[in-house]
C-alpha positions in Angstrom: 85.4 88.4 97.1 86.3 92.1 96.3 84.6 93.8 93.6 87.3 96.2 93.0 85.4 98.5 90.1 82.5 98.6 92.4 84.4 99.7 95.4 86.5 102.3 93.4 83.0 103.6 92.0 81.7 104.0 95.5 84.6 105.6 96.8 85.3 108.0 93.6 83.9 111.1 94.8 85.7 111.1 98.0 88.9 110.1 96.2 88.6 113.3 94.1 87.7 115.4 97.4 91.2 114.1 98.7 92.8 114.9 95.7 91.5 118.6 95.3 91.9 119.4 99.2 95.5 118.5 98.8 95.7 120.6 95.2 94.1 123.5 97.1 96.7 123.4 100.2 100.1 122.4 98.7 103.3 122.3 100.6 106.7 122.0 99.2 109.5 119.5 100.1 110.4 119.1 103.9 107.6 121.5 104.8 104.8 119.2 104.5 103.6 119.6 108.1 99.9 120.1 107.3 99.7 117.7 104.5 101.1 114.9 106.8 98.5 115.7 109.1 95.8 115.7 106.9 97.1 112.2 105.7 97.0 110.9 109.1 93.4 112.0 109.8 92.0 110.2 106.6 93.4 106.7 107.7 93.6 106.8 111.5 90.5 104.9 111.9 91.4 102.1 109.4 92.9 100.0 112.0 96.3 100.2 110.7 99.6 100.5 112.7 100.7 104.0 112.1 104.2 105.4 112.3 104.2 109.3 111.9 107.3 111.3 111.2 109.4 108.7 109.6 112.8 110.0 108.2 111.4 113.4 108.7 107.4 113.7 107.6 107.0 110.5 106.3 104.0 108.0 107.5 104.1 104.3 107.5 100.7 102.7 107.9 100.9 98.3 108.3 98.0 96.4 107.4 99.0 92.9 109.3 96.9 90.2 108.4 99.3 87.2 109.1 102.5 87.0 110.2 103.5 84.1 107.9 102.5 86.0 104.7 104.7 88.1 102.3 104.5 91.8 102.9 104.0 94.2 100.2 104.4 98.0 100.1 102.5 100.6 98.2 103.8 104.0 97.9 102.8 107.6 97.2 104.6 110.7 97.6 102.8 114.1 98.9 105.1 117.3 98.3 104.2 119.9 96.0 106.5 122.4 93.9 107.5 126.0 94.1 105.4 126.9 91.0 102.4 129.4 90.8 99.3 127.6 89.7 97.6 129.5 86.8 94.6 127.2 86.2 91.3 128.6 86.3 89.4 125.7 88.5 87.6 125.7 91.8 90.3 123.8 93.5 93.0 126.1 92.3 96.2 126.3 94.7 95.3 128.6 97.6 99.0 129.0 98.2 100.7 131.6 96.7 103.7 130.3 94.5 103.1 126.9 95.4 101.2 124.1 93.4 100.7 120.3 92.8 102.3 120.3 89.3 103.6 116.8 89.3 100.2 114.7 90.6 101.3 113.9 94.0 97.9 115.0 95.2 96.6 112.1 92.9 99.1 109.5 94.3 98.1 110.3 97.7 94.4 110.2 97.0 95.0 107.1 95.5 97.0 105.5 98.1 94.4 106.5 100.8 91.6 105.1 98.8 93.5 101.6 98.4 94.1 101.6 102.2 90.3 102.2 102.7 89.3 99.4 100.3 91.8 96.7 101.3 91.4 97.7 105.1 87.6 97.0 104.6 88.6 93.5 103.0 91.6 92.6 105.0 90.1 88.9 105.5 90.4 88.5 101.9 93.8 89.3 101.4 96.9 87.2 100.6 99.7 89.5 101.9 100.1 91.9 104.4 100.1 95.4 103.1 102.2 98.5 104.2 101.1 102.1 102.8 104.0 104.2 102.5 103.3 107.9 102.3 106.6 109.7 101.3 107.4 113.4 101.5 110.1 115.3 99.7 110.2 113.6 96.6 110.7 116.7 94.5 114.1 118.1 96.3 117.3 116.2 97.0 118.5 114.8 98.9 114.6 113.4 98.8 112.6 111.6 101.6 113.0 108.2 100.3 116.4 107.7 101.6 115.9 109.1 105.1 112.6 107.0 105.3 114.6 103.9 104.5 117.3 104.7 107.3 114.7 105.4 109.7 113.2 101.6 109.0 110.5 102.2 106.6 111.3 99.1 104.8 112.0 97.1 107.8 109.6 93.4 107.2 109.0 94.1 103.7 109.4 91.9 100.7 108.2 93.7 98.0 107.3 97.6 96.9 105.0 99.0 94.2 104.2 102.5 93.0 102.8 104.4 90.3 103.2 107.8 88.9 100.3 109.6 86.8 101.2 111.0 83.8 100.0 113.7 81.5 101.9 111.8 78.4 99.3 109.1 78.2 95.5 109.1 77.7 93.3 108.1 80.6 93.1 104.2 80.5 96.7 103.6 79.8 99.2 101.8 81.7 102.6 102.5 80.8 105.5 100.5 81.9 109.5 100.2 81.2 111.6 97.1 81.7 115.0 97.3 83.7 115.8 101.0 83.9 112.7 103.2 83.8 114.5 106.7 85.0 118.1 108.1 85.3 120.1 109.1 88.1 120.1 112.7 89.0 123.4 114.1 89.5 124.3 117.8 89.8 127.8 119.8 89.4 129.0 123.1 90.2 132.2 124.7 88.6 133.9 127.8 89.9 136.3 129.4 87.8 138.7 131.8 89.2 140.8 134.3 86.9 141.8 138.0 87.4 139.4 140.5 86.7 140.3 143.8 84.8 139.1 146.3 82.4 137.3 145.4 79.4 139.5 147.6 77.2 142.7 145.8 78.4 141.9 141.7 78.3 145.6 141.0 77.9 146.0 142.5 81.6 143.5 139.8 82.8 142.9 136.1 83.1 139.4 136.3 82.0 137.2 133.3 83.3 134.5 134.2 81.2 136.1 133.1 78.2 137.7 129.9 80.1 134.0 129.2 81.2 132.8 129.3 77.4 135.5 126.9 76.5 134.5 124.6 79.2 130.7 124.7 78.6 131.8 123.8 74.8 133.9 120.8 75.9 131.5 119.6 78.1 129.2 119.2 75.4 131.5 116.7 73.5 131.5 114.1 76.7 128.5 112.4 75.6 129.4 112.6 71.7 133.0 111.4 72.5 133.2 109.6 75.8 130.1 107.7 76.0 129.4 104.4 74.3 126.6 105.6 71.5 124.4 102.6 72.4 124.1 103.8 75.9 122.4 107.0 77.5 123.8 110.2 79.3 123.0 113.9 79.5 125.3 116.5 80.3 123.7 120.0 80.7 124.6 123.2 81.9 121.7 125.2 83.2 123.2 128.1 85.1 125.9 130.9 84.5 126.8 133.6 86.7 129.3 136.3 86.2 130.0 139.9 85.9 128.4 143.2 87.0 128.7 145.6 84.3 129.5 145.6 80.1 132.9 147.1 80.4 134.5 144.8 83.4 136.3 141.5 83.0 135.2 139.6 86.2 137.1 137.5 88.5 134.9 134.7 88.9 132.5 132.6 87.3 130.0 130.3 88.3 128.3 127.4 86.1 126.0 124.7 87.7 124.5 121.8 85.7 122.9 118.2 85.8 124.3 114.7 84.6 121.7 111.9 83.9 122.9 108.3 83.3 121.4 104.7 83.9 124.7 102.8 84.4 127.2 103.2 87.2 130.2 102.7 84.5 128.6 105.6 82.4 128.4 107.9 85.3 131.9 107.2 86.5 133.3 107.9 82.5 131.4 111.2 82.5 132.8 112.3 86.2 136.3 111.5 85.1 136.1 113.4 81.7 134.7 116.4 83.5 137.5 116.7 85.8 140.1 116.1 82.9 138.3 118.9 81.2 138.7 121.3 84.1 142.4 120.4 84.7 142.8 121.3 80.9 140.8 124.6 81.1 143.4 125.7 84.2 146.3 124.9 81.9 144.8 126.6 78.9 143.7 129.9 80.3 145.6 130.4 83.5 142.5 130.0 86.0 141.6 128.1 88.7 138.9 125.5 88.1 136.8 123.9 91.0 134.6 121.5 90.2 132.2 119.8 93.2 129.9 116.8 91.7 127.1 115.8 93.9 125.4 112.5 93.1 121.6 112.6 93.7 118.8 110.2 93.2 120.0 106.8 91.8 118.7 105.4 88.4 115.2 103.5 89.0 115.6 99.8 87.9 112.5 97.9 87.9 112.9 94.1 88.8 111.4 92.6 85.7 109.8 89.5 87.6 107.5 91.8 89.8 107.0 94.3 87.0 105.7 91.3 84.9 103.4 90.5 87.9 102.0 94.0 87.7 101.4 94.2 84.1 99.7 90.7 84.0 97.0 91.5 86.9 96.1 94.7 84.6 95.7 92.9 81.3 92.0 92.4 81.8 91.3 95.3 84.5 88.2 97.6 84.4 89.8 101.0 84.0 92.9 100.0 82.1 92.1 99.8 78.2 95.9 99.6 77.2 99.2 98.4 78.6 102.0 99.6 76.5 105.8 99.2 76.9 107.8 102.1 76.5 111.5 103.6 76.7 113.2 104.8 79.7 113.1 108.5 80.4 116.2 110.9 81.8 114.0 112.5 84.5 114.9 111.3 88.0 112.4 109.6 90.9 113.7 108.8 94.4 111.4 105.4 94.4 114.8 104.2 93.0 116.1 104.2 96.6 113.6 101.6 97.5 114.0 99.3 94.5 117.9 99.4 95.5 116.8 97.5 98.8 113.8 95.0 97.7 112.1 93.8 94.6 109.2 95.9 93.1 108.1 97.8 90.2 106.9 101.5 89.2 104.6 102.2 86.3 103.1 105.2 84.9 98.9 105.7 84.9 97.7 107.6 82.2 95.7 111.0 83.0 95.8 113.1 79.9 92.8 114.3 78.5 93.3 117.4 75.8 89.2 118.1 75.9 89.9 119.5 79.6 93.0 120.9 79.2 94.7 117.9 81.1 97.7 117.5 78.5 100.3 120.3 80.0 103.5 118.7 80.8 104.6 118.2 84.5 106.1 121.1 86.4 103.8 123.3 84.1 101.8 126.0 86.0 98.8 124.9 83.9 99.3 121.4 85.0 96.2 118.9 85.6 94.9 115.7 85.3 91.5 114.2 84.2 90.7 112.7 87.5 88.7 109.4 86.3 92.3 108.4 85.6 93.0 107.9 89.4 90.4 105.0 88.9 93.0 103.0 87.1 95.7 103.9 89.3 93.9 102.9 92.6 92.9 99.6 90.8 96.6 98.8 89.7 97.6 99.2 93.6 94.7 97.0 94.6 94.8 94.5 92.0 98.7 94.1 92.5 97.8 93.2 96.1 94.8 90.9 95.8 96.4 88.9 93.1 100.0 88.8 94.4 101.5 85.2 94.3 
């Protein structure tokens, strides 16, 4: 019988070492050449059937126990972000302008540790296990979809994953029923008018004024089109135009994001955006081109599998509390996996204000309390060991 806590304690320092190596040597999405090789070196001698370069830089490692068993997959992402690491720590990023500011280094360290423990006790497992190391979670179109198209989910019945979170203290397992993350869509709108002298606006068709009105109207979509009992976000994050204070430019370019859960809500938002664009053309005598790009779908947990995960962690060694929390409007391409097979995705708390491990994700000072990884790897292992 596996004593999970004892095995985690035995491997804790090496798990920290894995995480810190990755933290010092980050690579951004779709460029994780050294990272994927490092991961391979850590698992190549565990008796796993390993596929490299799945859908790009992904790695699939299968621990096949019995062909009659169900197969459970565990997933971790391993890309970093184009952010300068501003922490003063021994394991600070050595790559200028790149850092692990979202915890993917911890995810990978936990999954490698889970693989080492489970492979050592393979004769006691009730299921086959597949370890999915996914590249490019941070950048569209993401790595999950390409890995799936390249067969990552073949002969897999269920999938689970966890994301470390600086929003929750160490020892917290946070979960959300049904939708946990929103879909991540983007839009770009180009307004083409007629430029002119700033002193003679009547001789021009000013796209700046048109764009200002457009942005104002976009903000009415959520309050006046979407059911108030449902969720949506429309945000304009980029506005480019002009070259001088006294020149009316001919073109304005704006970009933004739309976040929704239900497909019906997304379609309403898109339709309303298109209608607003046509209205702006008519009102301001400009050309308004809208390009809408769908990104990651909303992440929808399978509640049966989520209940299994939460149940097995109620009396875990490193989880002091399991708490349900509302969904967030951020995105996560684990959603692609859940579109194909049942599974669940949860948060593992790594917050500790006493060591400055409380900055938000994607912040240049982001860090974690590494002891929180014990609960994360315990979640992965227990989900496998007690699978029914």
